N, C-alpha and C positions, 0 to 999 in steps of 0.2 A: 851797735851799729844800727840796727833797726830803728831804734829810738832816734839816734842822730839823723838818719836819713828822713824819718817821718818830720822831725822838727825842721829840718832844712827844706823839706818839700813844702811844708805848711809857710815857711818864710818867704820862698820863691813865689808861692802862690800869692801871697799878700802883696808882694812887690809888683807882681803882674797885674793884679786886680787894681792896685793903686795907679799904676801907669795907665790902664785902661781908663780909669776914672777921669784922669786929666785929659783924655782925648775925648770921652763920650760922657757927658754928664746925665744921659737918659737913664742910666742903670740905677740912678738914685743914691742916696747916701750909704756909705759903707760903714757898718757898724761891727766891731769886733766883740765878741762875747767875753765878758770878764767874770771874775769870781767864780770860777768853775770848780765845782766840789764832786768828787766821785765817792759813792758809798757802796760797798760790797756787802751782800748778805749771803754767807755761806749756808746753804741748806742744811738744816739739821744740827747746826753749831750750838753747843751748850757747854757747861763747865765739864762734863764727861766726855765731850766729843768736840774739841776745839777746832778741828779740821773738817767738821760736817759729818753727815750720817753715812758717807760712803757713796752716795749717788754721784758725786763729783759736780754737782750743780751749784753755781753762784749765780745770784740775781744782782746785776749791776744797775745803779741808779746814778744818774748825773743831773746836775742842776747848773745853770750859768745865767747871769744877767745877759739881757739882749739876745738870747739864743732862739732861733726859730726850729731847729732840728738837731738831732744828735746821731752819732754812730760809735761804735765801739770796734776796735781793731785788735784781734789776737791771732798770732801766728800767720799773718798775711790774709786772714779772713775777716771780712767786714760783716758786722752785725748792725743792720739798721734798726734804729730805735727812734722813731719821730717824736715820741712822747718822753724820751729820756730813760727808758728801762729796757733792758734786755737779759735773758737768761742764757748763760754759757754753760755747757757741760764738759768738763775735763775728764779724759778717759784714761789717761796713764795710771795704771795700778800703783796704789800705795800713796803716801803723802808727797806731793810735788808742789814746787813753787812756780806759779804762773805769772806773767806780766801782761797787762791788758791796758790799752790806751783808749781813752774817751775823747772824742772830738765834739765840740759845740760849733754850729755853724750860725753865723749872723747873716744880716743882709748883705747883698753884694758878693756873696761867697767867702767873705771873711771868716776866719775860725781861730779857734784857740783850742789847746789840748792839754790833757794832763794824763800821766802814767801812773798805774798802781799795781802792786804785787799782791798775790794772795797764796797762802798755803791751803791745799785742798786735798781731802782723801777721796780715792776712788776704789772701790772694791768689786765693781761689776765687770764681767767680762761675758760678752754675748755667747751663747752655745754655739758649737761648731756647726750643728746642723742647720741653724737658721742663717748663719753666714753662708753656708754652702747654697742654701736655697735662694738668698738674696743676691749673691754676686757670683756664685759658682767659682770657677777656678781664676777669674780675672774680673769679669764684669758680666752683667745681664741687663737686657732691655725689657722694661715692663710697660704695660698699657692698661687702660680701663677696660675691663671685660664687657665691652658693649652689648654683646650678644647674650648675656646672662640676665635674668630677671633679678632686680635688686642690686645691680652693679653700682648705683648711685642713688642716694636718698638721704632722708634726714629723720630725726626722732628728738625726743627731750634730751637735754643735757644729763649725763650720767645714766641714761637708759642702757638697757642690756639687751634689748631686741633689735636687731638690724633693721634699719629702715622702718621704724615702728609707725611713724606718721606719714611717710611717702616713700615709695620706691620706684625707681624707673623701670619701665618695661624694656625688653630688648630693642636696642638701637633707638630709643625713644628721643634721645637728645642728639641724633645725627645732625650734622651741619652746624653745630653752635660753637665748634672751636675746641672741643675736648677729646673726641675720639681719635683724632690724627695726631695727638700729642704722644711722645715716647719718653720714658723716664729711665735713665741709665745709671745703675749703682755700680761703682767700681770699687775694687778691693783697697785701693789707696785713699778712700774716703770721699771721692768726688762724686757728686750728684750732678748729672747733666740732664736738662729738660729740653728736649727738642719740640718746638711748638708746632711743627707741621712736618711730618715725616715723608709727605708725599712730594716735596718740591726740591729734594736734594739730589735728583738725578737729571742731567749728567753732572752738574756743579752744585756745590753746597749753597744753600740760601738759608740764612740764619731767620728770615721773616716767617711770621706765622700768627695765628690768633689763639687766644684761650678763652675760657668761660668762667664766670665768677659771680659773686654776690655785689649787689649794687652798693655803691659807696666803699665797701672794703676794697674792691678790686682798684680803686684809685691809688692805693699805696703803692702799685706797680709803676705809677707815674709815666704811664705810656697812653694806649688807647688810640683812636677812640674805639667804641663799640656800639652795639645796638642794645638799649635799655628795654627789657621786656618785663614789667611788673618789677619783681625783686632781683631779676637775673640780668647779667649783662653778657650778651652774646657776641662771639667773634670779637673780642677785645684785641686790638692790634698788639702783638708783643713779639719778642725775638728769643731766639735760643740763648740759654745761659747756663752757668755752672755755679753750684754751691757746693757745701759739704754735707755729709751725713754721718750720723753716728746712732748706735743703738744704746738706749738707757733702759732702766727698768724700775721706774718709781712705783713704790708699792707692790713690787713684783711683776709689773705688767710691761712686757716687752714693748718698746716704743721706738719708732723711727723719728729722729730729730733732724730737721733740716735748718741750715744756717740762712742768714739774711732773709730774702723774701721767696726762698725756694718752696714749691708747693706741688701737689700731687692732684690731678683731676680738676676740681672745681675750687677757684680762689675763695677762701674763706677767712684769711687774715689769721688772727689769733696768735698761738705760740709756735705754729708751724711744726707741730708734733703729731704724729699719726700712730695711735695705739693698734699694736697687732692683736685684734679681737680674736683672729683664728687664723692658723696657718697649716691645718691639717690636710687641706685638699692639695694634690700635686700641682705645682705650677701656679698657685694662687695664693694671695693674701686678702684677708678681710680687715680693712683699716677703719678707724674712727677718729675723728678730731672734733674739737670744739671751736666754733667761730669766734672771731674777735669782738662780737657783740655779746658773747656768752649767751646767745639765744637758742642755738640748736647744737646738736651733734650731727655731724655729716658722716656718712658711711661710703666706703668705696670697696669694690672689689677689683683688684688688679691682678694681671696675670702675665707671665713670662712667656707665653705661647702667642705666636701670631694668630690671627683669626683663622680657624680651620686646622690649626695644629692641635694635637691632643684630642682630636675628635674622630681619630681613625678607628677607635673601638667599635666594633660591631658585634652582633649576636652570631655565634657559630651555628646555632639551630633555631629555626622559627617555629614556635609552637602554636597551632591554630585550632586545634580540636578541643573544645571546651568539655572537661570532664567532671567539673565540679562548680556549682554555681549557688550562691547564696545571696539574695538581694534583699532580705528582710522585709518582705512585703506584708507579713501578717502581724499585726500588734500583738503585744504579750510576751510570753517567754519564748526564748530562742527555740528553733526546731530540734526537738530531742533526738530526731534521726540523724542529725548532723553534728550536734554539739552536746558536750558533757562539760563538767566543772572540775577544777581542782578547788579544794576548800581547805580552811585552816590557816595555819602559819607555816606549815612545812618544817623541815629540819633546818635550824639556825636561820629562820627568816628565808625559807626556800634556797638556803645556801649562799645568800647575799646579804644576810643581816637586815632584810626588809622588815618594815613595821607594820605592815597591813594585815588583816585577817580576811581571807578570801571567803566569800559566800556566794550562794546561788538565790539570793533574794532579789525581789523586784526593786528594792532600795538600791542595788548595786548593779543590776544587769536587766535590761528591758528593751523590747523592740517597740519603737513608736514612730509614727509618721514615716515609715520607710528606711529607718536607720537602727542599727544596733546601738545602744548606749551603754557603755561600761563607766560607772560612776564610782569614783573614789571619794570617801567622805571621812571627816574628822568627827569620830564618835568612839565612845568607849563600847567595846564588843568582845565579850570572852576573853578579857585580859589584854586586849590590844586597843590602841588609840585611834586606829584607823581600820576602815573597811573598804573593800574593792572587789573585783571580780576577775577570774581567769578562766576563759573558755578554751576548749581544745577539740580536735577531731580524733583524738586517739581511739582506735578500735572501731572507728566509724568510717573515716576516709583517711587513707594513706597512700603514698605515691612515690614512684622513683623518677627523677628527671621530668622537667616540665617548667612551665611558667606560672606564677602566682601574681595576681593583680589585686591589691586591695586599697579601695578609696576610702580615705579616712580624713577627719579633722582631729587634731590632737588636743589634749587638755593642757592647761596653763597652770602655773603655779610652783614655787620653790619646793622641791622634794618629790614632784611627780616624775614617774618613770614609765611611760607607755611603750609597749612593745608589740610588733607583730613579727612572728618568728616561727621556727620549726625545730622539732627534735626527732631524732632517729627513733623509728617505731620499736627498736629493740631496747629502748631506754630501761624498761623494767628489768631486762636480763643482764645487761652489760654496764649499766650506769652511765654517768657523764664524766668525762667528755668522750668515752669510747663510742657512744652512740652518734656523736656528731650533733652540732647545732648551727643552724643558718639563721642569722638575725637580719630578717628583711629591713626592718625599721626600729630604731630605738631612739627616744628623744628624752632629754633631761631638762626638767623645767628650770634648773638653775643655769641652764646654758641655752636659752630660748633660741629658736631660729636655726638650730643646727641639728640635723638627724645623722644618725650613723648606722652603718651596716657592718656585719662582721661574720666571721666563720670560727667555730671552735672545733678542733680536732685534737686526738690524743697527744699530738706533737706541737700544738699551738692552741693553748686554751687560757681561760682567766684573762689577764692583761694581753690579748692576743695581739700579734703583729699583722694578722690577716683581717684588716679593717680599714675603713674609710669614712670620713665625714663629708657632709654635703649641706650647703646653706639653702634653707627653705624659710625665708623671713616670715612668712604668713602662715606657717604650719598650724598655728593654733587658732587662726581665724577663718581659714579657708581649706577646702577639701582638695587634697592631692592624691595621686595614685602611686603607691609605693609598690615596687616590683622586684622579683628576682627571676632571672632566666637561668635555670639549673640543667646543664648538660653533662654528658659524660666527660667532657674534656675541659670545661670552664663554667665558672659561676659569675654571672653578671648582676649588678644591682643597678636600679633604675628609680628615677622620680619623674613622673609625668612624661614617660617613655624616653627620658634622657639617661644615658648610661654615664654613671659617675665612678664606678669601681667595677673592675674585672679581675678575677683571680684564676690565673691558670696553674694548676698544680705541676711542680716539677716531678713529683713523685706520688703516684697513686697507690702505693703499697697498701694492701688491705689493713695492715696493723696501724697506719697512720692516716689513712684516708677513708673516712666513713660514709662518703657520699655517693655510693653506689648501691644503696638500699633504701627501703621506704622511710619517709619521714611524715609527720603529722603537723598540722597547724595550731598554733596558739595565739590567742589575743588577750592582753591584760594590761592593767595599770598597776605597778608596785608603787610604794611609797618609801622614800629614803633608801636605805641600803648602800652598798658599796659604790653603785653608779648614781643613784638618785641623789644622795648627799643629804645635806641638811633640809629638813623640812620646814618651810615658813610657818612661824608660830601663828600667823593670822590665817592660815590655810583653813578652808571650810569644806570646799567641794570643787571637784573638776571632772569633766566628763570627756571621754574619747567617743566619737561618733564614727561608725563604720557604715558606709553606704553599700558597699558589696564587697564580696569575696569570690574571686574566679580563679580557677586552675585550668591550664591548657596543657596538652601533650601532643 
């Protein structure tokens, strides 16, 4: 019936257009496309996999004589394909038969169509926690997190560092048509883009403006807008609805939008947004490649309206400085404050790490007002890498307070720098009974994301008491990494912004070790359970510490 309705619709459209032509010769010659051919390419199809690789993706190509544009229609959803190619992902699990109609448009609005059926295998089902985060119990509204540094930017195609070449500062793009947009993901698969969320009260107004790339944004066939170098600002557009689906090509969770649906800044391309990170509550870090295959574009979106989720505050303000290390004297670190762990430890310090810790100046030195911990690829005492691990054990230990460490982190696959604390009773009770507070950990194989965590007797190893935070320029700029540790809660901060607070429900002494002294540790590990695979080309990387301060 759908096919019949479509054919009848096209027929009546042609009749109407023909009638109009008799009345108005100004529209020009009407030419109906002919010799229409549709070709499906089922992704991953081969002799052993006749229905594809399980991604459910099919790339359709259509050609016709005298055609000026094309579209595909599946399940009442239109896929715009100006150049005659579109990718459609079919998500019903198992092998299913799908019918797709290709439409070629000629001059004067005349068109011709052809319908094709394909058998496709789909094996991917999005995880429940991702669906819950994206749509909740029915739908969720998202926006660009404009108040956060790096909420929008670009980098090289295939790059793994968010906003590597450019990242917008807080509210930097205000008034250009992006921050007042809202993106609604519904559990029925509908994606609704509100192009101005400020003009719907008291009555709905579908008009608005958007922000995008010059030339590419012309695909929206609307406007006008203001051209500013390579950007088009406040491009006139209207609210619309498309569909969304989550796929996982190559194991990467990806939001795919139908038609011309987009998020943030219009970049054209395949309208797919890789979920680069979803560990931060109420946030998604997305990446997409533009239609020119020129840049990867990065977006941070949030399901909180501005001001929501910011209600976290410190329950105790610590202001009395009790420990200060500003590394003002060149040479070796102050022996009155710092000692070293050396060697390979037990089983790579319990984490299968590959470095040998030394106290040599090659691996740890104070120069020009900063402490430098240097990891190197070199053969040393049976290990292929060296580094350093400094600690204040037996020199400075404390209970409850705030720690601020200003640092610039090393880069390189396999590096694992950390700023952390262990219970002073570690030698007596071991780990995790002593408790561990990870103020900052960074994995070179996942650049731009730092993590903080707590390890206790009831939650250790792959702990649930952890949170990640995006710091796109962590390896090129200094940032202040902090923990605020009180009797009732532990909060973690970057540049004085709280991103994770833990309030223990049970402070039983058997499971809560954080009511006793801890000491500080600074180190770079290589590889191991968190650091992962070490880049074969790795030679050297440095963590620079500007200061360490503790307040009570």
